[in-house]
LODRENDO-430172 format. One record per residue: residue in three letters; residue number from 1; x, y, z of N, C-alpha, C, CB in turn. Coordinates in steps of 0.1 Angstrom, whole numbers, plus 5000, padded with zeros to 4 digits. Glycine has a CB too. Layout:
LODRENDO-430172
R loke mise n.east n.north n.up ca.east ca.north ca.up c.east c.north c.up cb.east cb.north cb.up
R  ALA  NUM      X       Y    Z       X        Y     Z      X       Y    Z       X        Y     Z
...
***
This chain:
LODRENDO-430172
R loke mise n.east n.north n.up ca.east ca.north ca.up c.east c.north c.up cb.east cb.north cb.up
R  MET    1   1330    8907 5141    1329     8894  5147   1325    8883 5136    1318     8894  5158
R  HIS    2   1315    8887 5128    1310     8878  5117   1321    8876 5107    1298     8884  5110
R  LEU    3   1329    8886 5104    1340     8885  5095   1351    8875 5100    1346     8899  5092
R  ALA    4   1354    8877 5113    1364     8868  5120   1359    8853 5119    1366     8872  5134
R  LEU    5   1346    8851 5122    1341     8838  5122   1341    8832 5108    1326     8837  5127
R  ALA    6   1337    8841 5098    1338     8836  5084   1352    8833 5080    1332     8847  5075
R  GLY    7   1362    8841 5084    1376     8838  5081   1380    8825 5087    1384     8850  5086
R  LEU    8   1376    8822 5100    1380     8810  5106   1374    8798 5099    1375     8810  5121
R  LEU    9   1361    8799 5095    1355     8788  5088   1361    8786 5074    1340     8791  5087
R  GLY   10   1365    8797 5068    1372     8796  5055   1385    8789 5056    1374     8810  5049
R  ALA   11   1393    8793 5067    1406     8786  5070   1404    8771 5072    1413     8793  5082
R  GLN   12   1393    8768 5080    1391     8753  5082   1387    8746 5069    1380     8752  5093
R  ALA   13   1379    8752 5061    1375     8746  5048   1388    8745 5039    1365     8755  5041
R  LEU   14   1397    8755 5039    1409     8754  5031   1418    8743 5036    1416     8767  5032
R  LEU   15   1419    8742 5050    1427     8731  5056   1421    8717 5052    1427     8733  5071
R  ALA   16   1408    8716 5052    1402     8703  5049   1405    8699 5034    1387     8704  5051
R  VAL   17   1405    8709 5026    1408     8707  5011   1423    8702 5010    1405     8719  5003
R  GLN   18   1432    8708 5018    1446     8705  5016   1450    8692 5024    1454     8716  5022
R  MET   19   1441    8686 5032    1444     8674  5039   1445    8662 5029    1434     8672  5050
R  SER   20   1454    8653 5033    1455     8641  5025   1444    8632 5028    1469     8634  5027
R  PRO   21   1440    8622 5020    1430     8612  5023   1433    8605 5036    1428     8602  5012
R  ALA   22   1445    8602 5039    1449     8596  5052   1446    8605 5064    1464     8592  5052
R  ASP   23   1449    8618 5062    1446     8627  5073   1431    8629 5075    1452     8641  5070
R  LYS   24   1424    8629 5064    1409     8630  5065   1403    8618 5072    1403     8632  5051
R  TYR   25   1409    8606 5069    1404     8594  5076   1407    8594 5091    1412     8581  5070
R  ALA   26   1419    8599 5095    1422     8600  5109   1413    8610 5116    1437     8604  5111
R  MET   27   1410    8621 5109    1401     8631  5115   1387    8626 5117    1401     8644  5106
R  ASN   28   1382    8619 5106    1368     8613  5107   1368    8602 5118    1364     8607  5094
R  LEU   29   1378    8594 5119    1379     8584  5130   1379    8590 5144    1392     8575  5128
R  GLU   30   1387    8600 5145    1387     8607  5158   1373    8613 5161    1398     8619  5158
R  GLN   31   1367    8619 5152    1353     8625  5154   1343    8614 5157    1349     8633  5142
R  THR   32   1344    8603 5151    1335     8591  5154   1337    8587 5168    1338     8579  5144
R  PHE   33   1350    8585 5173    1352     8582  5187   1346    8592 5196    1367     8580  5190
R  LYS   34   1349    8605 5193    1344     8615  5202   1329    8617 5203    1350     8629  5198
R  SER   35   1322    8614 5191    1308     8614  5191   1302    8603 5199    1303     8613  5176
R  ARG   36   1309    8593 5202    1305     8582  5210   1309    8583 5225    1310     8568  5204
R  GLY   37   1316    8594 5228    1319     8597  5242   1333    8593 5245    1310     8591  5251
R  TYR   38   1342    8589 5236    1355     8584  5238   1365    8595 5235    1359     8571  5231
R  ASP   39   1374    8598 5244    1385     8608  5241   1397    8602 5235    1389     8616  5254
R  VAL   40   1396    8601 5221    1407     8594  5214   1413    8604 5204    1402     8582  5207
R  ASP   41   1426    8605 5204    1432     8614  5193   1437    8604 5182    1444     8622  5200
R  ALA   42   1436    8608 5170    1440     8600  5158   1448    8609 5149    1428     8594  5151
R  VAL   43   1459    8604 5145    1468     8612  5136   1476    8602 5127    1478     8621  5144
R  VAL   44   1480    8607 5115    1488     8599  5106   1501    8606 5105    1481     8597  5092
R  LEU   45   1512    8599 5109    1526     8604  5108   1535    8593 5103    1531     8610  5122
R  ASP   46   1543    8596 5093    1552     8587  5087   1545    8574 5084    1563     8584  5097
R  LYS   47   1533    8575 5077    1526     8563  5072   1520    8554 5083    1534     8555  5063
R  ALA   48   1520    8560 5096    1514     8552  5107   1502    8559 5112    1525     8551  5118
R  LEU   49   1491    8552 5113    1479     8557  5119   1480    8555 5134    1465     8551  5113
R  THR   50   1481    8565 5142    1483     8564  5156   1471    8569 5164    1495     8572  5160
R  LEU   51   1465    8560 5173    1454     8563  5181   1460    8564 5196    1443     8553  5180
R  THR   52   1457    8575 5203    1462     8576  5217   1450    8580 5225    1473     8586  5218
R  SER   53   1449    8573 5237    1438     8576  5246   1441    8569 5259    1424     8572  5241
R  ASP   54   1436    8574 5270    1438     8568  5283   1430    8555 5284    1433     8577  5295
R  MET   55   1420    8553 5275    1412     8541  5275   1421    8529 5270    1400     8542  5266
R  PHE   56   1432    8532 5263    1441     8522  5258   1451    8517 5269    1448     8526  5246
R  ARG   57   1450    8522 5281    1458     8517  5292   1454    8503 5294    1456     8526  5305
R  ASN   58   1442    8499 5292    1438     8485  5293   1443    8478 5281    1422     8484  5293
R  ALA   59   1452    8468 5283    1459     8460  5273   1449    8453 5264    1468     8450  5279
R  VAL   60   1438    8448 5269    1428     8441  5261   1421    8450 5251    1417     8434  5270
R  VAL   61   1418    8462 5256    1412     8472  5247   1421    8477 5236    1407     8485  5255
R  ARG   62   1434    8479 5240    1445     8483  5231   1446    8472 5220    1458     8485  5238
R  GLU   63   1447    8460 5224    1449     8449  5214   1437    8448 5205    1452     8435  5221
R  SER   64   1425    8449 5211    1413     8448  5203   1412    8458 5192    1401     8448  5212
R  GLU   65   1415    8471 5196    1414     8482  5187   1425    8480 5176    1416     8495  5194
R  ALA   66   1437    8476 5179    1447     8473  5169   1443    8463 5159    1461     8469  5176
R  ARG   67   1437    8452 5164    1432     8441  5155   1421    8446 5146    1426     8429  5164
R  GLU   68   1412    8454 5152    1401     8460  5143   1407    8468 5132    1391     8469  5152
R  LEU   69   1417    8477 5135    1423     8485  5125   1430    8476 5115    1433     8495  5131
R  TYR   70   1437    8465 5120    1444     8456  5111   1434    8449 5101    1451     8445  5119
R  ASN   71   1422    8446 5106    1412     8440  5097   1408    8450 5086    1400     8436  5105
R  GLU   72   1411    8463 5087    1408     8473  5077   1420    8476 5068    1403     8486  5084
R  ARG   73   1430    8467 5068    1442     8469  5062   1441    8473 5047    1451     8458  5063
R  LYS   74   1432    8466 5040    1431     8469  5025   1427    8484 5023    1420     8460  5019
R  ALA   75   1417    8489 5031    1413     8503  5029   1425    8512 5034    1401     8506  5038
R  LEU   76   1431    8508 5045    1442     8517  5050   1454    8517 5041    1447     8512  5064
R  CYS   77   1457    8506 5035    1468     8505  5025   1465    8514 5013    1471     8491  5020
R  ALA   78   1452    8514 5009    1448     8523  4998   1450    8538 5001    1433     8520  4994
R  LEU   79   1450    8541 5014    1452     8555  5019   1467    8558 5021    1444     8557  5031
R  ASP   80   1476    8548 5018    1490     8549  5020   1494    8549 5035    1495     8562  5013
R  ILE   81   1486    8542 5043    1489     8540  5057   1494    8526 5058    1476     8542  5066
R  TRP   82   1507    8524 5063    1513     8511  5063   1514    8505 5077    1528     8513  5058
R  TYR   83   1512    8513 5088    1513     8508  5101   1501    8514 5110    1526     8512  5108
R  VAL   84   1498    8506 5120    1488     8512  5130   1495    8511 5144    1475     8504  5130
R  ARG   85   1493    8521 5152    1498     8522  5165   1486    8526 5175    1510     8532  5166
R  VAL   86   1484    8518 5185    1473     8521  5194   1479    8521 5208    1462     8511  5193
R  GLY   87   1477    8532 5216    1483     8532  5230   1479    8544 5237    1497     8530  5229
R  TYR   88   1488    8547 5247    1486     8559  5256   1499    8565 5259    1478     8555  5268
R  SER   89   1499    8578 5263    1511     8585  5267   1512    8584 5282    1510     8600  5262
R  LYS   90   1525    8581 5286    1528     8580  5301   1532    8593 5307    1538     8569  5303
R  GLY   91   1534    8603 5298    1538     8616  5303   1550    8621 5295    1541     8616  5317
R  ILE   92   1554    8633 5298    1565     8640  5290   1578    8633 5292    1566     8654  5295
R  LEU   93   1581    8628 5304    1594     8622  5306   1595    8607 5304    1599     8625  5321
R  SER   94   1584    8601 5300    1583     8587  5298   1578    8584 5283    1573     8580  5308
R  GLY   95   1582    8573 5278    1578     8569  5265   1563    8565 5264    1587     8558  5259
R  ASP   96   1558    8565 5252    1544     8561  5251   1543    8545 5251    1538     8566  5238
R  VAL   97   1532    8540 5255    1530     8526  5255   1521    8523 5243    1523     8520  5268
R  MET   98   1526    8516 5233    1519     8514  5220   1519    8499 5216    1526     8522  5210
R  LYS   99   1508    8495 5210    1508     8483  5202   1509    8487 5188    1494     8475  5205
R  SER  100   1520    8483 5182    1524     8487  5168   1523    8475 5159    1537     8493  5167
R  MET  101   1517    8476 5147    1515     8466  5138   1518    8471 5124    1501     8459  5139
R  SER  102   1525    8462 5116    1526     8465  5102   1514    8459 5095    1539     8459  5096
R  LEU  103   1508    8466 5085    1496     8461  5078   1500    8452 5066    1488     8473  5073
R  GLY  104   1513    8452 5063    1518     8443  5052   1513    8448 5039    1513     8429  5054
R  CYS  105   1513    8461 5037    1509     8467  5025   1519    8464 5014    1507     8483  5026
R  PRO  106   1514    8462 5001    1523     8459  4990   1533    8471 4988    1515     8457  4977
R  ALA  107   1529    8483 4990    1538     8494  4988   1549    8494 4999    1530     8508  4989
R  GLU  108   1546    8490 5011    1556     8489  5021   1566    8479 5018    1549     8486  5035
R  LYS  109   1561    8467 5013    1570     8456  5010   1579    8460 4998    1562     8443  5006
R  ALA  110   1573    8467 4988    1582     8471  4977   1592    8481 4981    1572     8477  4966
R  SER  111   1588    8490 4990    1598     8500  4995   1609    8493 5003    1591     8510  5004
R  ARG  112   1606    8483 5011    1616     8476  5019   1625    8468 5010    1609     8466  5029
R  VAL  113   1619    8462 5000    1628     8454  4990   1638    8464 4983    1619     8448  4979
R  GLN  114   1633    8475 4979    1642     8485  4973   1653    8490 4982    1634     8497  4967
R  GLN  115   1649    8493 4995    1658     8498  5005   1669    8488 5008    1651     8502  5017
R  MET  116   1666    8475 5007    1675     8465  5011   1684    8459 4999    1668     8453  5018
R  LYS  117   1682    8465 4988    1688     8460  4976   1704    8459 4977    1685     8469  4963
R  GLY  118   1709    8470 4982    1724     8471  4984   1729    8461 4994    1728     8485  4988
R  GLU  119   1721    8459 5005    1725     8450  5015   1724    8435 5010    1716     8451  5028
R  ARG  120   1714    8433 5002    1713     8419  4996   1725    8416 4987    1699     8418  4988
R  GLU  121   1728    8426 4979    1740     8424  4970   1753    8422 4978    1741     8436  4960
R  ALA  122   1754    8430 4988    1767     8429  4997   1767    8415 5003    1767     8440  5007
R  PHE  123   1755    8410 5008    1754     8397  5015   1758    8386 5005    1740     8395  5020
R  ALA  124   1752    8387 4993    1756     8377  4982   1770    8377 4979    1747     8380  4970
R  GLU  125   1776    8389 4978    1790     8390  4976   1799    8384 4987    1794     8405  4974
R  SER  126   1794    8386 4999    1802     8380  5010   1801    8365 5010    1797     8385  5024
R  LEU  127   1789    8359 5006    1788     8345  5005   1796    8340 4994    1773     8341  5003
R  ASP  128   1796    8347 4983    1804     8343  4971   1819    8341 4975    1802     8353  4960
R  LYS  129   1824    8350 4983    1838     8349  4988   1840    8337 4997    1842     8362  4994
R  ASP  130   1829    8334 5005    1831     8324  5015   1828    8309 5010    1821     8327  5027
R  THR  131   1821    8308 4999    1818     8294  4995   1829    8289 4987    1805     8294  4986
R  ARG  132   1828    8276 4984    1838     8269  4976   1839    8276 4962    1835     8254  4974
R  PRO  133   1851    8276 4956    1853     8283  4943   1843    8278 4933    1867     8281  4939
R  LYS  134   1838    8265 4934    1829     8260  4924   1815    8265 4925    1830     8245  4924
R  ILE  135   1812    8273 4935    1798     8278  4937   1799    8293 4936    1792     8273  4950
R  ARG  136   1790    8299 4927    1789     8313  4925   1776    8318 4932    1790     8318  4910
R  VAL  137   1777    8329 4939    1765     8334  4946   1762    8348 4942    1766     8333  4962
R  ARG  138   1750    8351 4939    1746     8365  4935   1731    8368 4939    1748     8368  4920
R  ALA  139   1728    8380 4940    1714     8384  4944   1708    8389 4931    1714     8395  4955
R  VAL  140   1697    8384 4927    1689     8388  4916   1675    8392 4921    1688     8377  4904
R  GLY  141   1673    8405 4922    1661     8410  4928   1660    8405 4943    1648     8405  4920
R  THR  142   1649    8397 4946    1648     8392  4959   1651    8377 4960    1633     8394  4964
R  THR  143   1658    8372 4950    1663     8358  4949   1678    8358 4951    1659     8352  4936
R  LEU  144   1682    8348 4960    1696     8345  4962   1699    8333 4953    1699     8343  4977
R  VAL  145   1708    8335 4943    1711     8325  4934   1724    8319 4936    1710     8331  4919
R  PHE  146   1724    8305 4938    1737     8297  4939   1739    8289 4926    1736     8288  4952
R  GLU  147   1750    8291 4920    1753     8284  4908   1765    8275 4909    1755     8294  4896
R  GLY  148   1764    8262 4905    1775     8253  4906   1771    8240 4899    1779     8250  4920
R  LEU  149   1781    8233 4894    1778     8220  4887   1771    8210 4896    1791     8214  4881
R  ALA  150   1775    8210 4909    1770     8199  4918   1755    8200 4920    1777     8201  4931
R  PHE  151   1749    8212 4917    1735     8213  4919   1727    8205 4909    1731     8228  4918
R  GLY  152   1733    8199 4899    1727     8189  4890   1723    8176 4897    1735     8187  4878
R  ILE  153   1730    8174 4909    1727     8161  4916   1717    8164 4927    1741     8156  4923
R  PRO  154   1705    8157 4926    1694     8159  4936   1698    8158 4950    1683     8150  4933
R  ALA  155   1706    8148 4954    1709     8147  4968   1718    8158 4973    1717     8133  4970
R  TYR  156   1727    8163 4965    1735     8175  4969   1727    8187 4970    1746     8177  4958
R  ARG  157   1717    8189 4961    1708     8201  4961   1701    8201 4975    1698     8201  4950
R  SER  158   1695    8189 4978    1687     8188  4990   1696    8191 5003    1681     8174  4991
R  PHE  159   1708    8185 5003    1718     8187  5014   1721    8202 5015    1730     8178  5012
R  PHE  160   1725    8208 5004    1729     8222  5004   1718    8231 5009    1733     8226  4990
R  TYR  161   1705    8229 5004    1694     8237  5008   1691    8236 5023    1681     8233  5000
R  ARG  162   1691    8224 5028    1689     8222  5043   1699    8229 5051    1689     8207  5046
R  ASN  163   1712    8228 5047    1723     8234  5054   1723    8249 5053    1736     8229  5049
R  VAL  164   1719    8255 5041    1720     8269  5040   1709    8276 5048    1718     8273  5025
R  LEU  165   1697    8269 5050    1687     8275  5058   1688    8272 5073    1673     8269  5053
R  SER  166   1695    8261 5076    1696     8257  5090   1708    8264 5097    1698     8243  5092
R  ALA  167   1717    8271 5090    1728     8278  5097   1722    8288 5107    1737     8285  5086
R  PRO  168   1728    8290 5119    1723     8299  5129   1720    8313 5124    1732     8299  5141
R  GLY  169   1708    8317 5125    1704     8331  5121   1702    8333 5106    1714     8340  5126
R  SER  170   1704    8323 5098    1704     8325  5084   1689    8329 5079    1709     8313  5076
R  HIS  171   1679    8321 5084    1666     8323  5079   1661    8338 5083    1656     8313  5086
R  GLU  172   1664    8342 5096    1660     8355  5100   1667    8366 5092    1664     8357  5115
R  ASN  173   1680    8363 5088    1688     8372  5080   1682    8374 5066    1702     8368  5079
R  TYR  174   1678    8362 5060    1671     8363  5047   1659    8371 5047    1668     8349  5042
R  CYS  175   1651    8369 5058    1638     8377  5059   1641    8392 5061    1630     8371  5071
R  ARG  176   1651    8395 5069    1654     8409  5072   1659    8416 5059    1665     8410  5082
R  LEU  177   1666    8408 5050    1671     8414  5038   1661    8414 5027    1683     8406  5033
R  GLY  178   1649    8408 5029    1639     8407  5019   1641    8397 5008    1638     8421  5012
R  ILE  179   1649    8387 5012    1651     8375  5003   1640    8366 5004    1665     8368  5006
R  ASP  180   1632    8364 4993    1620     8356  4994   1622    8342 4987    1609     8363  4988
R  SER  181   1633    8340 4980    1635     8327  4974   1650    8324 4973    1628     8326  4961
R  LEU  182   1653    8311 4972    1667     8307  4969   1666    8299 4956    1673     8298  4981
R  GLN  183   1676    8300 4948    1676     8293  4935   1690    8286 4934    1674     8303  4923
R  LEU  184   1689    8273 4932    1701     8265  4930   1702    8261 4915    1701     8252  4939
R  LYS  185   1713    8264 4909    1714     8262  4894   1726    8254 4891    1714     8276  4887
R  SER  186   1724    8245 4881    1736     8239  4875   1734    8242 4860    1736     8223  4878
R  LYS  187   1742    8236 4851    1740     8238  4837   1727    8233 4832    1752     8232  4829
R  SER  188   1722    8222 4838    1710     8216  4832   1698    8217 4841    1713     8201  4830
R  VAL  189   1699    8221 4854    1688     8221  4863   1688    8234 4871    1689     8210  4873
R  THR  190   1676    8240 4872    1673     8251  4881   1662    8248 4890    1670     8264  4873
R  LYS  191   1665    8249 4903    1654     8246  4913   1653    8258 4922    1658     8233  4922
R  SER  192   1640    8262 4925    1638     8274  4933   1630    8269 4946    1629     8284  4926
R  TYR  193   1634    8276 4957    1628     8273  4970   1624    8286 4976    1638     8265  4980
R  ARG  194   1611    8286 4981    1606     8298  4988   1612    8300 5002    1591     8298  4989
R  VAL  195   1615    8312 5006    1618     8315  5020   1606    8321 5026    1631     8325  5021
R  VAL  196   1600    8314 5035    1587     8319  5041   1590    8327 5054    1578     8307  5045
R  CYS  197   1586    8340 5053    1588     8349  5064   1575    8353 5070    1596     8362  5059
R  ARG  198   1575    8355 5083    1562     8359  5090   1560    8374 5088    1563     8355  5105
***
């Protein structure tokens, strides 16, 4: 009996050593909730810290807990946690009800930028084919670069910039592709404009 208990404790100690810092954080958070009398399960899967409990059936409590976790985003990002999910399970045949939030971690942004590289380049290529022959379009990192002699004229630059952002769905598309700036270039002038995404 003592050997079995010692073996179990040894296995738990080994498991604790093999756990990632994010998993340890989730385990400690779960234990904190349970020590206060709340039945909350906490787990980290696919860079998302997920808290589930029947207490999160209350939308106000669910939102409040998600905001509290969001306020800890610097520490969570350091643990390689990029998202938080707070909610409850409706049962086996139904989906979970979750409040999900991105923490906006730099590593997540860098990953998204890298993943969207090919799509940004394809988008720039499609614009290059659609614009007038005197304008060349290319993607340089997260910048969409438009080159043409007419961009040396301030009024044309302003007109072009307004139109390129006001086209239906264009701003949302830039944000989805991770384009964070537009650059209008002529031989003598280069002007950059930020694309502000929420």
